[in-house]
C-alpha positions as CSV (number, residue, x, y, z in Angstrom):
1,M,37.3,-0.5,-10.8
2,T,38.9,-3.4,-9.3
3,P,36.5,-6.5,-8.2
4,H,38.4,-6.4,-4.7
5,G,39.0,-2.9,-4.1
6,H,41.6,-0.5,-4.3
7,V,43.8,0.9,-1.1
8,R,43.6,4.5,0.4
9,V,45.3,6.6,-2.0
10,E,46.3,8.4,1.5
11,G,47.1,5.4,3.1
12,R,50.7,5.5,3.3
13,D,50.7,9.1,4.4
14,K,48.5,8.1,7.1
15,V,50.3,5.4,8.4
16,T,53.8,7.0,8.3
17,G,52.4,10.2,9.8
18,A,52.8,12.4,7.2
19,A,48.9,13.4,6.7
20,R,48.3,16.2,8.7
21,Y,45.5,16.9,11.0
22,S,43.6,20.0,11.6
23,G,45.2,20.2,15.3
24,E,49.2,19.5,14.2
25,I,49.2,22.2,10.8
26,P,52.3,24.1,12.2
27,F,51.4,28.6,12.3
28,E,53.8,31.5,12.5
29,G,53.1,33.1,16.2
30,L,50.5,30.6,16.8
31,A,48.6,31.3,20.0
32,Y,46.4,29.0,21.8
33,G,42.6,29.1,22.9
34,W,41.3,26.9,26.2
35,L,37.1,26.8,26.7
36,A,36.0,27.2,30.3
37,L,33.1,25.3,30.9
38,S,30.3,26.2,33.2
39,A,30.0,24.7,36.4
40,V,26.1,25.0,37.1
41,P,23.7,23.5,34.6
42,R,21.3,26.7,34.8
43,G,21.5,30.4,35.8
44,R,23.5,33.7,35.4
45,I,27.2,34.5,35.2
46,L,27.8,37.1,38.3
47,A,31.5,37.6,37.7
48,V,34.0,36.1,35.5
49,E,37.7,37.3,37.8
50,A,39.6,37.3,34.8
51,D,42.1,40.0,35.8
52,A,44.3,37.6,38.1
53,V,44.1,34.9,35.3
54,R,45.4,37.9,32.9
55,A,48.2,38.1,35.5
56,M,49.6,34.4,35.1
57,P,52.6,33.3,32.5
58,G,51.9,33.6,28.9
59,V,48.5,34.5,29.3
60,I,47.4,36.7,26.2
61,D,43.6,37.6,26.7
62,V,40.1,36.1,28.8
63,L,37.2,36.3,26.6
64,H,34.0,36.1,28.0
65,H,30.8,38.0,27.7
66,G,32.1,40.8,28.5
67,H,34.6,41.0,26.6
68,A,33.7,39.8,23.1
69,L,33.1,40.0,19.2
70,P,28.7,40.1,18.8
71,V,27.9,37.5,16.1
72,D,24.5,37.3,14.1
73,T,22.6,33.6,15.3
74,G,19.4,34.9,13.6
75,R,21.4,35.0,10.1
76,L,21.9,31.4,10.5
77,S,17.5,30.2,10.8
78,H,16.8,30.4,7.0
79,G,13.2,31.6,8.9
80,H,13.4,29.5,11.7
81,P,14.1,31.0,15.4
82,P,17.9,32.1,16.2
83,D,20.5,28.8,17.0
84,G,21.3,29.8,20.6
85,T,24.0,27.1,19.9
86,Y,26.4,29.5,18.5
87,A,25.4,32.7,21.0
88,L,29.3,32.2,22.6
89,F,29.9,35.1,24.9
90,Q,26.8,37.0,24.2
91,S,24.9,37.0,27.5
92,D,25.7,36.3,31.3
93,R,23.1,33.5,30.7
94,V,24.0,30.0,31.5
95,P,21.3,27.1,29.7
96,Y,22.7,23.7,30.8
97,A,26.2,22.3,32.3
98,G,28.9,22.8,29.9
99,W,28.3,26.1,28.5
100,P,30.9,27.9,27.6
101,V,31.5,30.8,29.6
102,A,35.4,31.8,28.9
103,L,38.5,31.4,26.8
104,V,41.8,31.7,28.0
105,V,44.3,32.7,25.1
106,A,47.9,32.2,25.6
107,E,51.4,31.2,24.4
108,T,51.1,27.7,24.8
109,S,48.2,25.3,25.1
110,E,49.2,24.4,28.5
111,Q,49.3,27.9,30.4
112,A,46.2,28.3,28.6
113,R,44.7,25.1,30.3
114,E,46.3,25.5,33.5
115,A,44.9,29.5,33.3
116,A,41.5,28.2,32.5
117,E,41.3,26.1,34.9
118,A,42.3,29.0,37.8
119,L,39.7,31.1,36.5
120,V,36.6,31.6,39.0
121,V,33.8,32.3,37.7
122,R,30.8,32.9,40.2
123,Y,27.3,32.1,39.3
124,E,23.6,32.7,40.4
125,R,22.6,29.1,40.3
126,E,18.5,28.7,39.0
127,P,16.1,25.8,39.1
128,Y,16.9,23.3,36.2
129,D,14.8,20.3,34.6
130,L,16.5,17.4,33.5
131,A,14.0,14.7,33.3
132,F,12.8,13.1,30.3
133,S,10.6,10.2,30.5
134,A,7.9,9.4,28.2
135,D,4.8,11.0,30.1
136,R,6.1,14.7,29.7
137,P,3.0,16.6,29.3
138,D,4.9,19.4,27.6
139,A,6.1,17.7,24.9
140,Y,5.4,18.6,21.4
141,P,5.6,17.7,17.3
142,V,8.7,18.9,15.7
143,T,9.1,19.4,12.4
144,G,12.6,18.6,11.1
145,L,15.0,16.9,8.2
146,G,13.1,13.3,8.9
147,G,9.5,15.4,7.6
148,P,6.3,16.3,9.5
149,G,6.2,16.1,13.0
150,R,3.0,13.8,12.7
151,T,2.1,12.1,9.5
152,E,-1.4,10.1,9.6
153,K,-3.7,8.2,7.1
154,G,-6.7,6.0,8.1
155,D,-8.2,5.4,11.5
156,V,-5.7,3.9,14.0
157,A,-8.1,3.1,16.7
158,A,-10.2,1.2,14.1
159,G,-7.9,-0.6,12.7
160,L,-6.1,-1.7,16.1
161,A,-9.8,-2.8,17.3
162,A,-10.2,-4.8,13.7
163,S,-6.9,-6.4,13.8
164,A,-6.7,-10.4,14.8
165,V,-3.2,-10.0,16.7
166,V,-2.1,-6.5,18.6
167,V,1.5,-5.3,19.2
168,D,2.0,-2.5,22.0
169,A,5.2,-1.8,23.4
170,E,7.6,0.9,24.6
171,Y,10.7,1.0,23.7
172,T,13.4,3.3,24.8
173,T,17.0,3.9,23.5
174,P,19.6,6.4,25.6
175,Q,21.6,9.2,24.8
176,E,24.6,8.5,23.3
177,H,27.7,10.0,21.8
178,N,29.6,10.6,18.9
179,S,33.3,10.7,20.0
180,P,35.7,10.6,16.7
181,M,39.1,9.4,17.6
182,E,40.1,12.7,16.3
183,P,39.0,16.1,18.7
184,H,37.3,19.1,17.3
185,A,40.2,21.7,16.4
186,A,40.8,24.7,14.6
187,T,43.2,27.3,13.7
188,A,42.1,30.7,12.5
189,R,43.9,33.6,11.2
190,W,43.6,36.9,9.0
191,D,46.1,37.2,6.0
192,G,45.7,39.8,3.9
193,G,42.3,41.0,4.8
194,R,40.9,37.6,4.5
195,L,40.0,34.9,7.3
196,E,41.5,31.2,6.9
197,V,40.4,28.7,9.4
198,V,41.7,25.1,9.4
199,D,39.4,22.9,10.7
200,S,38.3,19.3,11.1
201,N,34.5,19.1,9.8
202,Q,32.1,17.6,7.1
203,G,31.9,20.0,4.5
204,S,33.9,23.4,4.1
205,P,32.0,25.1,2.2
206,F,28.6,25.1,4.9
207,V,31.0,26.2,7.8
208,L,32.2,28.8,5.6
209,D,28.6,30.2,5.3
210,Q,27.7,29.8,8.6
211,L,31.1,31.4,9.9
212,A,30.2,34.2,7.2
213,R,26.7,34.9,8.7
214,L,27.5,34.3,12.0
215,F,30.4,37.5,11.6
216,S,28.6,39.6,8.9
217,L,31.7,38.7,6.7
218,D,31.2,38.7,2.9
219,P,31.8,35.1,1.5
220,A,34.4,35.7,-0.8
221,S,36.9,36.9,1.8
222,V,36.7,33.3,4.2
223,R,38.4,30.3,3.6
224,V,38.0,26.9,4.7
225,R,40.3,23.9,4.8
226,T,39.5,20.7,5.9
227,E,42.4,18.1,4.3
228,H,42.4,15.4,7.0
229,V,39.4,14.2,8.9
230,G,39.9,11.4,11.9
231,G,35.8,10.8,12.2
232,G,33.1,12.8,12.5
233,F,29.9,11.1,12.7
234,G,27.6,13.6,12.5
235,S,29.2,16.0,15.4
236,K,31.6,17.6,12.5
237,G,28.7,18.5,10.5
238,N,28.0,21.9,12.0
239,V,29.9,25.0,13.1
240,G,31.2,24.2,16.5
241,V,31.7,27.0,19.8
242,H,35.4,26.2,18.9
243,Q,35.6,27.2,15.9
244,I,33.7,30.6,16.5
245,A,36.1,30.6,19.9
246,A,39.2,30.7,17.5
247,V,37.8,33.1,14.8
248,M,36.6,35.5,17.5
249,A,40.0,35.5,19.3
250,A,42.6,35.4,16.0
251,T,40.0,38.9,14.7
252,L,40.5,40.4,18.5
253,L,44.0,39.5,18.7
254,R,45.3,39.8,15.2
255,R,47.4,36.3,15.0
256,P,46.3,32.8,14.5
257,V,44.8,31.2,17.4
258,R,44.1,27.3,17.8
259,V,41.3,25.8,19.8
260,T,41.0,22.2,20.4
261,L,38.4,20.3,22.3
262,T,39.6,18.1,25.1
263,R,37.7,14.1,25.1
264,R,35.6,15.4,28.4
265,Q,34.9,18.8,26.8
266,M,33.6,17.0,23.4
267,F,30.7,15.4,25.7
268,S,29.2,18.9,26.0
269,L,30.1,21.1,23.2
270,V,29.8,18.6,19.8
271,G,26.3,17.7,20.0
272,Y,24.8,13.5,20.9
273,R,22.0,11.3,20.1
274,S,19.3,12.2,22.3
275,A,17.6,9.5,24.4
276,T,14.5,8.0,23.0
277,A,11.0,7.3,24.0
278,Q,9.3,5.2,21.9
279,R,5.8,3.1,21.6
280,V,4.6,1.1,18.5
281,R,0.8,-0.3,18.0
282,L,0.7,-2.4,15.0
283,G,-2.5,-4.5,14.4
284,A,-2.2,-7.1,12.0
285,D,-4.3,-10.0,10.3
286,P,-3.4,-13.9,11.1
287,D,-2.0,-14.2,7.7
288,G,0.1,-11.0,8.5
289,R,-0.9,-8.2,6.8
290,L,-0.8,-4.9,8.9
291,R,-3.9,-3.1,9.2
292,A,-2.6,-0.4,11.7
293,L,1.1,1.2,12.3
294,D,1.2,3.5,15.2
295,H,4.3,4.6,16.3
296,R,5.1,7.6,18.6
297,S,8.7,9.1,19.7
298,L,9.6,11.7,22.4
299,S,13.0,13.0,22.3
300,M,14.6,15.5,24.4
301,T,16.4,18.8,22.8
302,S,17.8,22.4,24.7
303,T,16.4,25.0,25.5
304,V,18.6,27.5,22.5
305,H,18.0,25.1,20.1
306,E,14.9,22.9,18.7
307,Y,16.3,19.6,17.3
308,V,14.4,16.4,17.0
309,E,15.8,12.8,17.3
310,A,13.1,11.8,14.0
311,A,12.8,8.3,15.2
312,T,9.5,7.2,13.5
313,T,11.1,8.2,10.2
314,I,11.8,4.5,9.3
315,S,8.3,3.6,9.9
316,R,7.5,6.1,7.1
317,V,9.5,4.2,4.8
318,M,9.1,0.5,5.9
319,Y,5.8,-0.9,6.1
320,D,2.2,0.8,5.1
321,A,-1.1,-0.2,6.3
322,D,-4.4,1.5,6.0
323,A,-3.9,3.2,9.2
324,H,-0.7,4.4,9.4
325,R,0.5,7.2,12.4
326,T,3.5,8.5,13.3
327,A,4.8,11.1,15.5
328,N,8.3,12.8,16.4
329,E,8.1,15.4,19.6
330,A,10.8,16.6,21.6
331,V,10.5,18.0,25.3
332,R,13.2,21.3,26.0
333,L,15.0,20.7,29.0
334,D,18.2,22.2,30.4
335,V,20.8,20.1,28.7
336,P,22.9,20.6,25.3
337,T,21.5,20.6,22.3
338,P,21.6,17.5,20.3
339,T,22.6,16.9,16.9
340,F,23.1,13.9,14.3
341,M,25.1,10.9,15.0
342,R,25.5,8.2,12.3
343,A,21.7,7.1,11.2
344,P,20.0,9.7,13.0
345,G,16.5,9.0,13.4
346,E,16.7,5.3,12.0
347,A,18.9,4.3,14.1
348,P,16.9,4.4,17.9
349,G,13.8,4.3,15.3
350,S,14.7,0.7,13.8
351,F,15.5,-0.7,17.2
352,A,11.8,0.0,18.2
353,L,9.5,-0.7,15.1
354,E,11.7,-3.8,14.7
355,S,11.7,-5.2,17.8
356,A,7.9,-4.9,17.5
357,L,7.8,-6.4,14.3
358,D,9.8,-9.6,15.5
359,E,7.1,-9.7,18.9
360,L,4.2,-9.3,15.9
361,A,5.3,-12.8,14.2
362,E,6.0,-14.3,17.7
363,K,2.5,-13.8,18.2
364,L,1.4,-14.8,14.9
365,G,3.4,-17.9,15.4
366,M,5.4,-16.4,11.6
367,D,8.7,-16.3,10.5
368,P,10.2,-13.0,11.2
369,I,11.4,-12.7,7.7
370,E,8.2,-14.1,5.9
371,L,6.5,-11.5,7.7
372,R,8.7,-8.5,6.8
373,I,8.0,-9.9,3.2
374,R,4.4,-9.6,3.4
375,N,4.6,-6.1,4.3
376,E,6.4,-5.2,1.6
377,P,4.7,-1.8,0.3
378,E,4.9,-0.8,-3.4
379,R,4.9,2.8,-3.0
380,G,5.7,5.0,-0.2
381,P,3.6,4.5,3.2
382,V,3.0,8.6,3.7
383,S,4.4,9.7,0.6
384,G,2.8,7.5,-2.0
385,L,5.7,7.7,-4.0
386,P,7.3,4.9,-6.0
387,F,10.4,3.2,-5.0
388,S,13.6,3.6,-6.9
389,G,14.1,0.3,-5.7
390,R,13.9,-1.3,-2.8
391,Y,15.6,-4.9,-2.8
392,L,14.5,-5.4,0.7
393,A,12.7,-9.2,0.2
394,E,16.2,-9.9,-2.4
395,C,18.4,-8.9,0.9
396,F,16.7,-11.0,3.4
397,R,16.6,-13.7,1.0
398,E,20.2,-14.0,0.0
399,G,21.1,-13.1,4.2
400,A,18.8,-15.7,4.8
401,R,20.6,-18.2,2.4
402,R,24.3,-16.9,3.9
403,F,23.2,-17.4,7.6
404,G,21.4,-20.4,7.8
405,W,18.0,-19.0,9.0
406,A,16.7,-22.3,7.5
407,D,17.8,-24.6,10.1
408,R,16.4,-22.4,13.0
409,D,13.9,-23.6,15.4
410,P,11.5,-20.6,16.2
411,R,10.9,-21.7,19.4
412,P,13.0,-19.5,22.2
413,G,15.0,-20.9,24.9
414,V,16.4,-24.4,23.3
415,R,19.2,-24.3,21.9
416,R,22.6,-24.0,24.6
417,E,26.1,-24.3,24.3
418,G,27.4,-25.9,28.2
419,R,25.5,-22.7,30.6
420,R,25.4,-20.2,27.7
421,L,21.8,-20.0,26.0
422,L,22.4,-19.6,22.3
423,G,19.8,-17.3,19.8
424,T,19.2,-15.4,16.3
425,G,17.7,-12.6,15.1
426,T,17.0,-10.4,12.1
427,A,15.9,-7.2,11.1
428,A,15.4,-4.5,8.3
429,G,17.3,-1.4,7.4
430,S,16.9,1.9,5.6
431,Y,18.7,5.1,5.1
432,N,17.5,8.0,2.6
433,V,19.5,8.5,-0.8
434,G,20.0,11.8,-1.0
435,A,21.9,14.3,-3.2
436,A,23.2,17.7,-2.8
437,P,24.3,20.3,-5.6
438,S,28.2,19.9,-6.2
439,T,30.4,21.8,-8.0
440,A,33.8,20.2,-9.3
441,A,36.8,21.2,-11.7
442,V,38.7,18.5,-13.5
443,T,42.0,19.6,-15.0
444,A,44.1,17.7,-18.0
445,E,48.0,18.6,-17.4
446,A,50.4,18.8,-19.9
447,D,52.2,16.3,-18.3
448,G,49.7,13.7,-18.8
449,T,48.2,13.7,-15.3
450,F,44.4,14.6,-14.1
451,T,43.5,16.9,-11.1
452,V,40.4,17.2,-9.7
453,R,39.2,19.5,-7.3
454,I,36.2,19.6,-5.1
455,A,35.4,21.0,-1.4
456,A,34.6,17.1,-0.3
457,S,35.3,15.6,2.9
458,D,36.7,12.4,3.6
459,N,35.7,11.9,7.3
460,G,38.2,8.6,7.1
461,T,35.5,6.7,4.9
462,G,37.8,6.6,1.7
463,A,35.7,9.1,-0.4
464,R,39.1,10.5,-1.5
465,T,40.1,7.2,-3.1
466,A,36.2,6.4,-4.3
467,L,36.8,9.8,-6.0
468,T,40.3,8.7,-7.8
469,L,38.6,5.5,-9.1
470,I,34.9,7.6,-10.2
471,A,37.4,9.7,-12.3
472,A,39.5,7.5,-13.7
473,E,36.6,5.5,-14.8
474,T,35.1,8.1,-16.2
475,L,38.5,9.9,-18.2
476,R,39.7,6.2,-19.0
477,V,42.5,6.0,-17.8
478,D,44.8,4.2,-14.6
479,P,44.0,5.5,-11.4
480,G,47.5,6.8,-10.8
481,L,47.2,9.6,-13.1
482,V,44.7,11.1,-11.1
483,H,45.3,13.3,-8.4
484,V,42.4,14.3,-6.3
485,H,42.1,17.5,-4.0
486,I,39.5,18.3,-1.4
487,G,38.6,20.0,2.0
488,D,39.2,23.7,0.7
489,S,36.1,25.8,0.3
490,D,37.9,27.8,-2.9
491,F,37.1,24.7,-4.7
492,G,33.5,25.9,-4.8
493,P,30.0,24.8,-3.2
494,A,29.5,21.4,-2.3
495,A,27.4,18.8,-0.2
496,F,29.0,17.6,3.0
497,G,30.2,14.6,4.0
498,A,26.9,13.5,6.2
499,A,23.8,12.2,5.5
500,S,25.0,9.5,3.7
501,L,24.6,12.0,0.8
502,G,28.4,12.6,0.0
503,T,29.8,10.3,-2.0
504,R,26.7,10.4,-4.5
505,S,26.7,14.1,-4.8
506,W,30.2,14.2,-5.3
507,S,30.6,11.5,-7.6
508,W,28.1,13.1,-10.0
509,A,29.6,16.1,-10.2
510,I,33.3,14.7,-11.2
511,Q,31.7,12.5,-13.6
512,T,29.8,15.8,-14.9
513,A,33.2,17.3,-15.7
514,A,35.2,14.7,-16.0
515,G,32.8,13.1,-19.1
516,E,33.0,16.6,-20.9
517,L,36.6,16.7,-20.5
518,R,37.2,13.8,-22.0
519,E,34.7,14.6,-24.9
520,R,36.7,17.9,-25.2
521,L,39.9,15.9,-25.2
522,R,38.7,13.6,-28.0
523,Q,37.8,16.6,-30.3
524,D,41.3,18.2,-29.6
525,P,43.8,16.1,-27.9
526,G,46.2,19.0,-27.8
527,I,47.0,20.4,-24.1
528,P,48.4,23.6,-23.8
529,P,51.1,24.5,-20.6
530,E,48.5,25.4,-17.9
531,G,46.3,22.3,-19.1
532,V,42.5,22.3,-19.9
533,T,39.8,22.5,-17.3
534,V,36.7,21.7,-17.3
535,R,33.7,22.7,-14.5
536,S,30.7,21.2,-13.5
537,D,27.4,22.2,-11.4
538,T,25.1,19.6,-10.6
539,T,22.2,22.5,-9.8
540,E,20.1,22.1,-12.2
541,A,20.5,18.1,-12.5
542,V,19.9,17.6,-8.7
543,A,16.2,19.7,-8.9
544,A,15.7,17.8,-12.2
545,L,15.5,14.4,-10.9
546,A,12.4,12.1,-10.4
547,R,11.0,12.3,-7.2
548,K,10.6,9.1,-5.8
549,E,11.6,7.4,-2.3
550,R,15.0,6.6,-2.8
551,H,16.8,4.6,0.1
552,T,19.7,2.0,0.8
553,F,18.0,-1.0,2.1
554,G,19.4,-4.3,4.3
555,A,18.7,-7.2,6.4
556,H,20.6,-7.9,9.4
557,F,21.5,-11.2,11.3
558,A,22.8,-11.6,14.6
559,E,23.6,-14.9,16.9
560,V,24.3,-13.9,20.5
561,A,25.5,-16.1,23.4
562,V,23.6,-15.2,26.7
563,D,25.3,-16.8,30.2
564,P,22.0,-16.4,32.6
565,A,24.2,-16.5,35.4
566,T,26.3,-13.9,34.7
567,G,23.6,-12.0,31.9
568,E,26.4,-11.6,29.8
569,V,25.3,-11.1,26.2
570,R,28.2,-11.8,23.6
571,V,27.2,-11.3,20.2
572,R,29.1,-14.4,18.1
573,R,28.4,-13.7,14.6
574,M,27.0,-10.9,12.3
575,L,25.8,-10.8,8.8
576,G,24.1,-7.9,6.9
577,V,23.3,-8.1,3.4
578,F,22.5,-4.8,1.7
579,A,21.0,-3.1,-1.8
580,P,23.5,0.1,-2.0
581,G,23.6,0.3,-6.1
582,R,26.9,0.7,-7.2
583,I,29.7,0.4,-5.5
584,V,32.7,2.2,-6.6
585,N,35.3,0.7,-3.9
586,P,34.5,-2.7,-2.8
587,L,37.5,-2.4,-0.2
588,T,36.8,0.2,1.6
589,A,32.6,-0.2,1.4
590,R,32.6,-3.3,3.3
591,G,34.6,-1.0,6.2
592,Q,31.7,1.5,5.9
593,F,29.3,-1.6,6.5
594,T,31.0,-3.5,9.0
595,G,31.9,-0.5,11.1
596,A,28.4,0.3,11.0
597,M,27.5,-2.8,12.0
598,I,29.7,-3.1,15.1
599,W,28.4,0.6,15.9
600,G,25.1,-1.9,16.4
601,I,26.9,-4.0,19.2
602,S,27.9,-1.0,20.9
603,M,24.0,0.7,20.5
604,A,22.5,-2.9,21.9
605,L,25.0,-4.1,24.7
606,H,27.2,-1.3,26.1
607,E,26.8,2.9,24.8
608,E,24.5,4.8,27.6
609,A,25.4,8.1,28.7
610,F,24.0,9.4,32.1
611,R,23.6,12.7,33.6
612,D,24.5,14.0,36.8
613,H,21.0,15.4,38.3
614,L,23.0,17.6,40.8
615,T,25.6,19.0,38.5
616,G,24.0,18.6,34.9
617,G,27.0,17.2,33.6
618,V,27.6,13.5,31.6
619,V,29.2,11.0,34.4
620,G,32.0,9.5,33.3
621,A,32.4,11.6,30.3
622,D,35.6,10.0,28.5
623,L,36.6,6.7,26.4
624,A,37.1,4.8,30.3
625,G,33.4,5.9,31.6
626,Y,31.9,5.7,28.2
627,H,31.6,1.9,27.2
628,F,31.5,1.0,23.7
629,S,32.5,-2.0,21.5
630,A,36.0,-3.0,21.7
631,H,38.2,-5.6,19.9
632,A,37.5,-8.7,22.1
633,D,33.5,-7.6,22.0
634,V,33.1,-7.9,18.0
635,P,32.8,-11.4,16.8
636,A,32.5,-12.4,13.0
637,V,31.2,-9.6,10.9
638,E,30.8,-9.7,7.3
639,A,28.7,-7.9,4.8
640,H,27.5,-8.9,1.6
641,W,25.8,-7.0,-1.1
642,L,23.4,-7.1,-4.4
643,D,24.6,-6.8,-7.6
644,H,21.9,-4.1,-9.2
645,E,21.9,-0.6,-10.3
646,D,18.9,1.6,-10.9
647,P,18.2,2.5,-14.6
648,D,16.4,5.9,-13.8
649,D,19.3,7.0,-11.8
650,P,22.3,8.8,-13.2
651,V,25.1,8.4,-10.8
652,G,24.2,4.6,-9.3
653,V,25.3,5.4,-5.9
654,R,23.6,5.0,-3.3
655,G,24.7,5.9,0.6
656,I,26.0,3.3,2.4
657,G,27.4,4.9,5.6
658,E,24.6,5.0,8.3
659,V,22.8,2.1,6.7
660,G,24.8,-0.4,8.4
661,N,24.0,0.8,12.0
662,V,20.1,1.0,11.1
663,G,18.4,-2.3,12.1
664,A,21.7,-4.2,13.6
665,A,20.8,-3.4,17.2
666,A,17.5,-4.7,16.8
667,A,18.8,-7.9,15.3
668,I,21.0,-8.2,18.6
669,A,17.6,-7.7,21.0
670,N,15.7,-10.0,18.9
671,A,18.6,-12.5,18.8
672,V,18.5,-11.9,22.7
673,W,14.8,-12.7,22.8
674,H,15.3,-16.3,20.9
675,A,18.0,-17.4,23.3
676,T,16.2,-16.4,26.3
677,G,12.4,-16.0,25.5
678,V,12.5,-12.6,27.6
679,R,12.4,-9.4,25.4
680,H,14.5,-6.2,25.9
681,R,13.0,-3.1,25.3
682,D,15.4,-0.8,26.3
683,L,19.0,-0.3,25.7
684,P,21.2,-1.4,25.8
685,I,20.9,-5.0,27.3
686,R,23.1,-4.8,30.2
687,P,24.1,-7.4,32.4
688,D,22.2,-6.5,35.3
689,R,19.1,-6.4,33.2
690,V,19.7,-9.6,31.6
691,L,19.5,-11.2,35.4
692,A,16.5,-9.1,36.3
693,A,14.9,-10.5,33.8
694,G,15.6,-14.0,34.2
695,V,15.1,-16.2,31.5
696,R,11.7,-18.2,29.9
697,H,11.6,-21.0,28.6
698,A,9.9,-22.2,25.5
């Protein structure tokens, strides 16, 4: 490994246009599908007037609930209720605005779009519910990927009553959208009795499994390829309706069909981060030690599938108290189903928890860093498991040194630069370190090179390059001799590129195969013309991994300038210090950290989706109406990491894709308080909110 990093192995292909994304790959006889979406927020389809559209130039067919293949959503359930999100064209029901009601297939994309926009669909409109609020009486706890819906130990009421200082505050985060630069696109075709799907996704084996289940196919008869992915951020982690529509159309028409989503359609069809309403109650002794921690979060889900934004997951890891209670709750509304979005749960949860910690520090008259270090737990607050290295206190100390925290005047509203108020803030971040079983094949070729095949996904993170370096290091050869092939389900099962577990899981499989190959070649260096191949499967090794709390931790620091006359908040500098274990490629790792921190600027100051209560759709569903950080909003952003490895970890690689976003928004919000003396508990911190709240001096 080089100390500064390795440029992307596919970098030249990407900047010259040689790298083809899923919507650019040509196929003979390709037809194009265009989805028509519902125009009512809830109701029933009375008629799809398809005959007039079928007569339009180039139109091949119109699929809808009266003309479609069956899909078996129950086979996806794994013991849970069927996922109605995938019930494409299976009934006349419309559960929310933006629900697909038809697919027009034509010879060209332009013909398909014109016909889809001309398609007349008649509805019976029904009453609908879009109202999200913290006091919904129909909220209920949801067990999901973040763990049980509720956790509790000790007596929270007694703990709060016995506390010298108490914080009881409510925080909200808005609906947010992933919107990767590459739109979702899928092409399906049948070739010799086998279904092939060329797609942009975060895990081709996972998509294969879901499509096979939906269409009752033998998994061996399905192949999914994903060569390059232009960003996903969770939105490409599941099968989407565009993939189902492409397979359905290709099967009915027996020719290749491509379905590509528009930016506006992505706001309805590929998931989003739910809004959250959170309440955090903290009780502490005069020395800052927590007696009670109570964190409740409410998010919304659809009426066709249950998904919870598990915002209190972070409170189950970060700080302990004798009385400790968390709850992740949801309410069903007539909205599209939310899904994973970068740092699902932890991103909004850290805003509430780390803002509340800052408020507690203020009340105690204690330094915010000292308060956090004083409440460092020895074991998981909920699990009781030992930590496989936290290093959070070290992150804070190193960050404080680099940021100049010791020179900070703790009083709010006292620093000025012209008419602008200056403030600094900090917050902690954490994200789970997981591993999933994966397979890999490493071949020693007769020409002296090595070929690696693994069904990994490079979503723009630099995974392809990191895996090249892992293989080269294990084989003890120059990286230029290693060729890594990814994104093909034919390579065998592998983890998907999400939840910060991709590179860790894939590296484990490649290390295992490459290490065995190196040993085999040491014993017998002869290589036949067909090469020597070793395959690995980490299923048993992953299952045998010792049970511990495994997380990547980090500390965020931010400085802001607030204009009290206009309400404008500018982030002047950001610093993140992380404990990611072994860094494979410093160049791309730094990009992951800083990119996530910039996402935190967007979350704190810009991102916010509004739903029109008359139409049920998102207002401004494009990259002009949906605001996020542009170049002018991004200051100097620095990311550093501690040099450490876990001796009990067979890989040493921890996930880094999410943790840079966890706590970043809270650090900015805490800096805004330090500048203005006013707490902002609702994101984003817009100029109108700053003006309405005013300024309070120390």
